[in-house]
N, CA, C and O atoms as a printed pandas DataFrame, in Angstrom:
     atom_number atom_name residue_name chain_id  residue_number  x_coord  y_coord  z_coord
0              1         N          UNK        A               1  -26.976   27.226  -11.297
1              2        CA          UNK        A               1  -25.856   28.142  -11.285
2              3         C          UNK        A               1  -25.674   28.677   -9.864
3              4         O          UNK        A               1  -26.644   29.122   -9.251
4              5         N          UNK        A               2  -24.444   28.642   -9.327
5              6        CA          UNK        A               2  -24.239   29.118   -7.967
6              7         C          UNK        A               2  -24.393   30.630   -7.867
7              8         O          UNK        A               2  -24.132   31.378   -8.809
8              9         N          UNK        A               3  -24.828   31.041   -6.686
9             10        CA          UNK        A               3  -24.975   32.474   -6.449
10            11         C          UNK        A               3  -23.604   33.120   -6.385
11            12         O          UNK        A               3  -22.650   32.483   -5.938
12            13         N          UNK        A               4  -23.480   34.369   -6.819
13            14        CA          UNK        A               4  -22.169   35.025   -6.778
14            15         C          UNK        A               4  -21.680   35.283   -5.357
15            16         O          UNK        A               4  -20.472   35.367   -5.133
16            17         N          UNK        A               5  -22.594   35.410   -4.388
17            18        CA          UNK        A               5  -22.177   35.678   -3.021
18            19         C          UNK        A               5  -21.996   34.407   -2.199
19            20         O          UNK        A               5  -21.649   34.478   -1.020
20            21         N          UNK        A               6  -22.227   33.247   -2.808
21            22        CA          UNK        A               6  -22.077   31.974   -2.088
22            23         C          UNK        A               6  -20.594   31.684   -1.873
23            24         O          UNK        A               6  -19.771   32.006   -2.731
24            25         N          UNK        A               7  -20.239   31.070   -0.717
25            26        CA          UNK        A               7  -18.826   30.736   -0.496
26            27         C          UNK        A               7  -18.358   29.679   -1.484
27            28         O          UNK        A               7  -19.125   28.800   -1.879
28            29         N          UNK        A               8  -17.105   29.769   -1.877
29            30        CA          UNK        A               8  -16.548   28.838   -2.855
30            31         C          UNK        A               8  -16.319   27.474   -2.207
31            32         O          UNK        A               8  -15.747   27.385   -1.121
32            33         N          UNK        A               9  -16.763   26.430   -2.869
33            34        CA          UNK        A               9  -16.576   25.063   -2.392
34            35         C          UNK        A               9  -15.487   24.389   -3.222
35            36         O          UNK        A               9  -15.505   24.445   -4.452
36            37         N          UNK        A              10  -14.556   23.762   -2.546
37            38        CA          UNK        A              10  -13.494   23.048   -3.244
38            39         C          UNK        A              10  -13.998   21.673   -3.650
39            40         O          UNK        A              10  -14.883   21.110   -3.006
40            41         N          UNK        A              11  -13.437   21.146   -4.704
41            42        CA          UNK        A              11  -13.844   19.819   -5.175
42            43         C          UNK        A              11  -13.322   18.715   -4.274
43            44         O          UNK        A              11  -13.943   17.659   -4.153
44            45         N          UNK        A              12  -12.194   18.954   -3.649
45            46        CA          UNK        A              12  -11.625   17.961   -2.737
46            47         C          UNK        A              12  -10.892   18.696   -1.630
47            48         O          UNK        A              12  -10.608   19.889   -1.741
48            49         N          UNK        A              13  -10.594   17.980   -0.572
49            50        CA          UNK        A              13   -9.943   18.588    0.581
50            51         C          UNK        A              13   -8.461   18.840    0.340
51            52         O          UNK        A              13   -7.857   18.296   -0.585
52            53         N          UNK        A              14   -7.903   19.670    1.189
53            54        CA          UNK        A              14   -6.485   19.994    1.129
54            55         C          UNK        A              14   -5.685   18.830    1.688
55            56         O          UNK        A              14   -5.967   18.369    2.794
56            57         N          UNK        A              15   -4.700   18.347    0.955
57            58        CA          UNK        A              15   -3.854   17.228    1.365
58            59         C          UNK        A              15   -2.412   17.717    1.519
59            60         O          UNK        A              15   -1.669   17.751    0.538
60            61         N          UNK        A              16   -2.006   18.097    2.733
61            62        CA          UNK        A              16   -0.660   18.655    2.904
62            63         C          UNK        A              16    0.455   17.645    2.632
63            64         O          UNK        A              16    1.538   18.031    2.193
64            65         N          UNK        A              17    0.208   16.365    2.885
65            66        CA          UNK        A              17    1.232   15.353    2.614
66            67         C          UNK        A              17    1.558   15.259    1.135
67            68         O          UNK        A              17    2.718   15.115    0.749
68            69         N          UNK        A              18    0.536   15.340    0.324
69            70        CA          UNK        A              18    0.763   15.287   -1.125
70            71         C          UNK        A              18    1.487   16.537   -1.622
71            72         O          UNK        A              18    2.284   16.471   -2.558
72            73         N          UNK        A              19    1.204   17.672   -0.990
73            74        CA          UNK        A              19    1.903   18.902   -1.353
74            75         C          UNK        A              19    3.392   18.773   -1.046
75            76         O          UNK        A              19    4.227   19.116   -1.883
76            77         N          UNK        A              20    3.729   18.283    0.141
77            78        CA          UNK        A              20    5.131   18.128    0.520
78            79         C          UNK        A              20    5.814   17.118   -0.381
79            80         O          UNK        A              20    6.959   17.325   -0.783
80            81         N          UNK        A              21    5.136   16.035   -0.703
81            82        CA          UNK        A              21    5.716   15.027   -1.580
82            83         C          UNK        A              21    5.938   15.578   -2.992
83            84         O          UNK        A              21    6.952   15.282   -3.624
84            85         N          UNK        A              22    5.003   16.367   -3.476
85            86        CA          UNK        A              22    5.172   16.994   -4.788
86            87         C          UNK        A              22    6.332   17.975   -4.817
87            88         O          UNK        A              22    7.083   18.024   -5.791
88            89         N          UNK        A              23    6.482   18.762   -3.746
89            90        CA          UNK        A              23    7.611   19.689   -3.673
90            91         C          UNK        A              23    8.944   18.944   -3.590
91            92         O          UNK        A              23    9.949   19.399   -4.135
92            93         N          UNK        A              24    8.947   17.812   -2.915
93            94        CA          UNK        A              24   10.152   16.988   -2.858
94            95         C          UNK        A              24   10.501   16.462   -4.249
95            96         O          UNK        A              24   11.665   16.478   -4.651
96            97         N          UNK        A              25    9.495   16.002   -4.974
97            98        CA          UNK        A              25    9.734   15.528   -6.338
98            99         C          UNK        A              25   10.251   16.631   -7.245
99           100         O          UNK        A              25   11.131   16.402   -8.076
100          101         N          UNK        A              26    9.700   17.832   -7.082
101          102        CA          UNK        A              26   10.196   18.957   -7.877
102          103         C          UNK        A              26   11.637   19.308   -7.506
103          104         O          UNK        A              26   12.428   19.683   -8.371
104          105         N          UNK        A              27   11.976   19.188   -6.224
105          106        CA          UNK        A              27   13.352   19.439   -5.799
106          107         C          UNK        A              27   14.331   18.439   -6.402
107          108         O          UNK        A              27   15.413   18.814   -6.856
108          109         N          UNK        A              28   13.948   17.172   -6.404
109          110        CA          UNK        A              28   14.794   16.134   -7.010
110          111         C          UNK        A              28   14.928   16.374   -8.512
111          112         O          UNK        A              28   16.015   16.231   -9.072
112          113         N          UNK        A              29   13.826   16.739   -9.159
113          114        CA          UNK        A              29   13.879   17.011  -10.601
114          115         C          UNK        A              29   14.769   18.211  -10.900
115          116         O          UNK        A              29   15.520   18.201  -11.875
116          117         N          UNK        A              30   14.687   19.237  -10.069
117          118        CA          UNK        A              30   15.532   20.418  -10.276
118          119         C          UNK        A              30   17.002   20.079  -10.068
119          120         O          UNK        A              30   17.867   20.597  -10.774
120          121         N          UNK        A              31   17.283   19.216   -9.108
121          122        CA          UNK        A              31   18.664   18.802   -8.856
122          123         C          UNK        A              31   19.238   18.077  -10.069
123          124         O          UNK        A              31   20.359   18.357  -10.492
124          125         N          UNK        A              32   18.468   17.147  -10.623
125          126        CA          UNK        A              32   18.940   16.425  -11.805
126          127         C          UNK        A              32   18.911   17.290  -13.065
127          128         O          UNK        A              32   19.726   17.088  -13.965
128          129         N          UNK        A              33   17.994   18.241  -13.143
129          130        CA          UNK        A              33   17.973   19.144  -14.301
130          131         C          UNK        A              33   19.210   20.039  -14.311
131          132         O          UNK        A              33   19.776   20.311  -15.370
132          133         N          UNK        A              34   19.625   20.492  -13.139
133          134        CA          UNK        A              34   20.851   21.288  -13.065
134          135         C          UNK        A              34   22.070   20.466  -13.438
135          136         O          UNK        A              34   23.010   20.980  -14.044
136          137         N          UNK        A              35   22.057   19.205  -13.082
137          138        CA          UNK        A              35   23.151   18.319  -13.462
138          139         C          UNK        A              35   23.160   18.094  -14.973
139          140         O          UNK        A              35   24.218   18.100  -15.602
140          141         N          UNK        A              36   21.970   17.895  -15.550
141          142        CA          UNK        A              36   21.895   17.658  -16.997
142          143         C          UNK        A              36   22.271   18.898  -17.789
143          144         O          UNK        A              36   22.822   18.788  -18.885
144          145         N          UNK        A              37   21.982   20.073  -17.252
145          146        CA          UNK        A              37   22.312   21.318  -17.951
146          147         C          UNK        A              37   23.782   21.679  -17.794
147          148         O          UNK        A              37   24.274   22.569  -18.487
148          149         N          UNK        A              38   24.485   21.010  -16.906
149          150        CA          UNK        A              38   25.897   21.275  -16.714
150          151         C          UNK        A              38   26.166   22.366  -15.694
151          152         O          UNK        A              38   27.304   22.820  -15.580
152          153         N          UNK        A              39   25.159   22.802  -14.949
153          154        CA          UNK        A              39   25.355   23.850  -13.951
154          155         C          UNK        A              39   26.149   23.316  -12.764
155          156         O          UNK        A              39   26.945   24.052  -12.180
156          157         N          UNK        A              40   25.954   22.070  -12.400
157          158        CA          UNK        A              40   26.678   21.419  -11.323
158          159         C          UNK        A              40   26.676   19.923  -11.549
159          160         O          UNK        A              40   25.973   19.417  -12.424
160          161         N          UNK        A              41   27.458   19.223  -10.766
161          162        CA          UNK        A              41   27.528   17.763  -10.863
162          163         C          UNK        A              41   26.817   17.165   -9.650
163          164         O          UNK        A              41   27.134   17.491   -8.506
164          165         N          UNK        A              42   25.863   16.298   -9.915
165          166        CA          UNK        A              42   25.108   15.645   -8.847
166          167         C          UNK        A              42   25.390   14.149   -8.894
167          168         O          UNK        A              42   25.045   13.499   -9.880
168          169         N          UNK        A              43   26.005   13.583   -7.859
169          170        CA          UNK        A              43   26.175   12.129   -7.845
170          171         C          UNK        A              43   24.823   11.439   -7.674
171          172         O          UNK        A              43   23.887   12.023   -7.127
172          173         N          UNK        A              44   24.726   10.219   -8.135
173          174        CA          UNK        A              44   23.436    9.521   -8.133
174          175         C          UNK        A              44   22.902    9.309   -6.732
175          176         O          UNK        A              44   21.686    9.268   -6.545
176          177         N          UNK        A              45   23.770    9.174   -5.742
177          178        CA          UNK        A              45   23.323    8.882   -4.387
178          179         C          UNK        A              45   22.968   10.144   -3.589
179          180         O          UNK        A              45   22.510   10.030   -2.452
180          181         N          UNK        A              46   23.162   11.304   -4.136
181          182        CA          UNK        A              46   22.887   12.551   -3.409
182          183         C          UNK        A              46   21.393   12.779   -3.193
183          184         O          UNK        A              46   21.008   13.524   -2.292
184          185         N          UNK        A              47   20.564   12.159   -3.994
185          186        CA          UNK        A              47   19.129   12.376   -3.885
186          187         C          UNK        A              47   18.496   11.525   -2.798
187          188         O          UNK        A              47   17.398   11.835   -2.334
188          189         N          UNK        A              48   19.161   10.467   -2.388
189          190        CA          UNK        A              48   18.565    9.570   -1.402
190          191         C          UNK        A              48   18.231   10.263   -0.078
191          192         O          UNK        A              48   17.126   10.070    0.428
192          193         N          UNK        A              49   19.134   11.064    0.508
193          194        CA          UNK        A              49   18.746   11.754    1.749
194          195         C          UNK        A              49   17.611   12.758    1.528
195          196         O          UNK        A              49   16.736   12.895    2.383
196          197         N          UNK        A              50   17.618   13.452    0.407
197          198        CA          UNK        A              50   16.556   14.401    0.104
198          199         C          UNK        A              50   15.218   13.685   -0.053
199          200         O          UNK        A              50   14.198   14.145    0.461
200          201         N          UNK        A              51   15.225   12.581   -0.753
201          202        CA          UNK        A              51   14.000   11.812   -0.955
202          203         C          UNK        A              51   13.505   11.200    0.358
203          204         O          UNK        A              51   12.304   11.206    0.625
204          205         N          UNK        A              52   14.413   10.677    1.173
205          206        CA          UNK        A              52   14.012   10.093    2.452
206          207         C          UNK        A              52   13.433   11.162    3.382
207          208         O          UNK        A              52   12.411   10.930    4.028
208          209         N          UNK        A              53   14.072   12.320    3.452
209          210        CA          UNK        A              53   13.557   13.404    4.294
210          211         C          UNK        A              53   12.198   13.879    3.787
211          212         O          UNK        A              53   11.307   14.173    4.584
212          213         N          UNK        A              54   12.038   13.955    2.476
213          214        CA          UNK        A              54   10.755   14.374    1.910
214          215         C          UNK        A              54    9.643   13.384    2.212
215          216         O          UNK        A              54    8.514   13.781    2.498
216          217         N          UNK        A              55    9.959   12.093    2.150
217          218        CA          UNK        A              55    8.951   11.077    2.470
218          219         C          UNK        A              55    8.543   11.127    3.939
219          220         O          UNK        A              55    7.364   10.983    4.263
220          221         N          UNK        A              56    9.515   11.329    4.828
221          222        CA          UNK        A              56    9.206   11.416    6.256
222          223         C          UNK        A              56    8.359   12.654    6.533
223          224         O          UNK        A              56    7.369   12.576    7.260
224          225         N          UNK        A              57    8.740   13.800    5.960
225          226        CA          UNK        A              57    7.965   15.032    6.156
226          227         C          UNK        A              57    6.565   14.913    5.561
227          228         O          UNK        A              57    5.598   15.398    6.149
228          229         N          UNK        A              58    6.453   14.277    4.409
229          230        CA          UNK        A              58    5.137   14.097    3.795
230          231         C          UNK        A              58    4.262   13.190    4.646
231          232         O          UNK        A              58    3.062   13.433    4.779
232          233         N          UNK        A              59    4.844   12.157    5.217
233          234        CA          UNK        A              59    4.080   11.274    6.104
234          235         C          UNK        A              59    3.591   12.012    7.338
235          236         O          UNK        A              59    2.442   11.847    7.749
236          237         N          UNK        A              60    4.457   12.827    7.932
237          238        CA          UNK        A              60    4.054   13.610    9.098
238          239         C          UNK        A              60    2.982   14.629    8.761
239          240         O          UNK        A              60    2.031   14.805    9.523
240          241         N          UNK        A              61    3.124   15.295    7.639
241          242        CA          UNK        A              61    2.110   16.268    7.226
242          243         C          UNK        A              61    0.787   15.578    6.908
243          244         O          UNK        A              61   -0.283   16.116    7.190
244          245         N          UNK        A              62    0.863   14.395    6.323
245          246        CA          UNK        A              62   -0.356   13.641    6.029
246          247         C          UNK        A              62   -1.073   13.210    7.299
247          248         O          UNK        A              62   -2.301   13.269    7.370
248          249         N          UNK        A              63   -0.315   12.776    8.303
249          250        CA          UNK        A              63   -0.918   12.385    9.577
250          251         C          UNK        A              63   -1.572   13.577   10.270
251          252         O          UNK        A              63   -2.680   13.462   10.794
252          253         N          UNK        A              64   -0.896   14.707   10.274
253          254        CA          UNK        A              64   -1.474   15.901   10.888
254          255         C          UNK        A              64   -2.726   16.357   10.149
255          256         O          UNK        A              64   -3.705   16.764   10.776
256          257         N          UNK        A              65   -2.700   16.292    8.824
257          258        CA          UNK        A              65   -3.874   16.673    8.040
258          259         C          UNK        A              65   -5.050   15.740    8.287
259          260         O          UNK        A              65   -6.188   16.193    8.404
260          261         N          UNK        A              66   -4.784   14.450    8.368
261          262        CA          UNK        A              66   -5.841   13.472    8.642
262          263         C          UNK        A              66   -6.426   13.685   10.029
263          264         O          UNK        A              66   -7.641   13.602   10.214
264          265         N          UNK        A              67   -5.570   13.959   11.000
265          266        CA          UNK        A              67   -6.043   14.202   12.363
266          267         C          UNK        A              67   -6.927   15.450   12.409
267          268         O          UNK        A              67   -7.947   15.459   13.097
268          269         N          UNK        A              68   -6.545   16.492   11.688
269          270        CA          UNK        A              68   -7.347   17.713   11.671
270          271         C          UNK        A              68   -8.691   17.474   10.994
271          272         O          UNK        A              68   -9.711   17.988   11.452
272          273         N          UNK        A              69   -8.707   16.694    9.899
273          274        CA          UNK        A              69   -9.977   16.410    9.222
274          275         C          UNK        A              69  -10.899   15.584   10.107
275          276         O          UNK        A              69  -12.101   15.843   10.155
276          277         N          UNK        A              70  -10.356   14.596   10.804
277          278        CA          UNK        A              70  -11.188   13.774   11.692
278          279         C          UNK        A              70  -11.733   14.593   12.851
279          280         O          UNK        A              70  -12.893   14.436   13.232
280          281         N          UNK        A              71  -10.903   15.466   13.412
281          282        CA          UNK        A              71  -11.355   16.299   14.524
282          283         C          UNK        A              71  -12.452   17.249   14.067
283          284         O          UNK        A              71  -13.432   17.457   14.783
284          285         N          UNK        A              72  -12.297   17.829   12.879
285          286        CA          UNK        A              72  -13.308   18.741   12.353
286          287         C          UNK        A              72  -14.614   18.000   12.074
287          288         O          UNK        A              72  -15.691   18.527   12.354
288          289         N          UNK        A              73  -14.534   16.786   11.528
289          290        CA          UNK        A              73  -15.736   15.997   11.243
290          291         C          UNK        A              73  -16.430   15.571   12.535
291          292         O          UNK        A              73  -17.659   15.578   12.611
292          293         N          UNK        A              74  -15.646   15.199   13.556
293          294        CA          UNK        A              74  -16.242   14.799   14.822
294          295         C          UNK        A              74  -16.922   15.978   15.506
295          296         O          UNK        A              74  -17.983   15.821   16.110
296          297         N          UNK        A              75  -16.316   17.152   15.414
297          298        CA          UNK        A              75  -16.908   18.337   16.018
298          299         C          UNK        A              75  -18.202   18.715   15.316
299          300         O          UNK        A              75  -19.167   19.124   15.962
300          301         N          UNK        A              76  -18.226   18.581   13.992
301          302        CA          UNK        A              76  -19.445   18.892   13.245
302          303         C          UNK        A              76  -20.540   17.872   13.543
303          304         O          UNK        A              76  -21.711   18.242   13.626
304          305         N          UNK        A              77  -20.190   16.607   13.706
305          306        CA          UNK        A              77  -21.179   15.576   13.977
306          307         C          UNK        A              77  -21.744   15.705   15.393
307          308         O          UNK        A              77  -22.924   15.431   15.613
308          309         N          UNK        A              78  -20.921   16.115   16.346
309          310        CA          UNK        A              78  -21.407   16.220   17.716
310          311         C          UNK        A              78  -22.295   17.439   17.915
311          312         O          UNK        A              78  -23.144   17.435   18.806
312          313         N          UNK        A              79  -22.123   18.475   17.115
313          314        CA          UNK        A              79  -22.939   19.674   17.280
314          315         C          UNK        A              79  -24.260   19.571   16.528
315          316         O          UNK        A              79  -25.149   20.398   16.727
316          317         N          UNK        A              80  -24.396   18.577   15.675
317          318        CA          UNK        A              80  -25.624   18.419   14.904
318          319         C          UNK        A              80  -26.601   17.553   15.694
319          320         O          UNK        A              80  -26.447   16.333   15.757
320          321         N          UNK        A              81  -27.606   18.185   16.297
321          322        CA          UNK        A              81  -28.577   17.426   17.085
322          323         C          UNK        A              81  -29.979   17.541   16.500
323          324         O          UNK        A              81  -30.967   17.300   17.194
324          325         N          UNK        A              82  -30.066   17.904   15.236
325          326        CA          UNK        A              82  -31.377   18.085   14.626
326          327         C          UNK        A              82  -31.829   16.871   13.846
327          328         O          UNK        A              82  -32.923   16.893   13.282
328          329         N          UNK        A              83  -31.044   15.819   13.785
329          330        CA          UNK        A              83  -31.381   14.652   12.976
330          331         C          UNK        A              83  -32.393   13.746   13.652
331          332         O          UNK        A              83  -32.878   14.030   14.748
332          333         N          UNK        A              84  -32.692   12.671   12.988
333          334        CA          UNK        A              84  -33.632   11.681   13.502
334          335         C          UNK        A              84  -32.996   10.926   14.661
335          336         O          UNK        A              84  -31.771   10.909   14.784
336          337         N          UNK        A              85  -33.802   10.303   15.511
337          338        CA          UNK        A              85  -33.228    9.504   16.597
338          339         C          UNK        A              85  -32.428    8.333   16.049
339          340         O          UNK        A              85  -32.491    8.031   14.857
340          341         N          UNK        A              86  -31.676    7.677   16.925
341          342        CA          UNK        A              86  -30.774    6.619   16.497
342          343         C          UNK        A              86  -31.500    5.483   15.797
343          344         O          UNK        A              86  -30.980    4.928   14.829
344          345         N          UNK        A              87  -32.692    5.124   16.267
345          346        CA          UNK        A              87  -33.425    4.031   15.644
346          347         C          UNK        A              87  -34.856    4.467   15.396
347          348         O          UNK        A              87  -35.585    4.806   16.329
348          349         N          UNK        A              88  -35.246    4.457   14.146
349          350        CA          UNK        A              88  -36.625    4.799   13.808
350          351         C          UNK        A              88  -37.367    3.601   13.244
351          352         O          UNK        A              88  -38.540    3.712   12.889
352          353         N          UNK        A              89  -36.700    2.456   13.156
353          354        CA          UNK        A              89  -37.338    1.292   12.559
354          355         C          UNK        A              89  -38.147    0.479   13.558
355          356         O          UNK        A              89  -38.930   -0.383   13.158
356          357         N          UNK        A              90  -37.975    0.737   14.846
357          358        CA          UNK        A              90  -38.716   -0.010   15.856
358          359         C          UNK        A              90  -38.006   -1.244   16.338
359          360         O          UNK        A              90  -38.496   -1.905   17.254
360          361         N          UNK        A              91  -36.867   -1.588   15.762
361          362        CA          UNK        A              91  -36.167   -2.793   16.181
362          363         C          UNK        A              91  -35.494   -2.596   17.539
363          364         O          UNK        A              91  -35.189   -3.573   18.223
364          365         N          UNK        A              92  -35.264   -1.363   17.929
365          366        CA          UNK        A              92  -34.627   -1.081   19.203
366          367         C          UNK        A              92  -35.623   -0.424   20.156
367          368         O          UNK        A              92  -35.239    0.444   20.940
368          369         N          UNK        A              93  -36.857   -0.811   20.104
369          370        CA          UNK        A              93  -37.899   -0.171   20.899
370          371         C          UNK        A              93  -37.665   -0.370   22.388
371          372         O          UNK        A              93  -37.215   -1.425   22.835
372          373         N          UNK        A              94  -37.981    0.663   23.133
373          374        CA          UNK        A              94  -37.845    0.602   24.594
374          375         C          UNK        A              94  -39.119   -0.040   25.154
375          376         O          UNK        A              94  -40.226    0.323   24.756
376          377         N          UNK        A              95  -38.958   -0.991   26.075
377          378        CA          UNK        A              95  -40.112   -1.685   26.633
378          379         C          UNK        A              95  -40.552   -1.071   27.932
379          380         O          UNK        A              95  -41.516   -1.536   28.540
């Protein structure tokens, strides 16, 4: 059982690209739901620019998120100098 004062650990990392893509999907669904309810008329081709912009924004957010995760992992790996040496098997022995 985790301690009550321990920091909360997430099960998976934050994915901003998926968030933007999900919000885009909800926007498209809301647009068609308003059309189905009779609040407004939405032509079938009106969603294409919204979907294309959402895909481009999601791709950009995904790239930025991936870059931040790699930078954070590289920084953590470079500061960790307490591990074993690179080769402990003797195959790379210095003569």
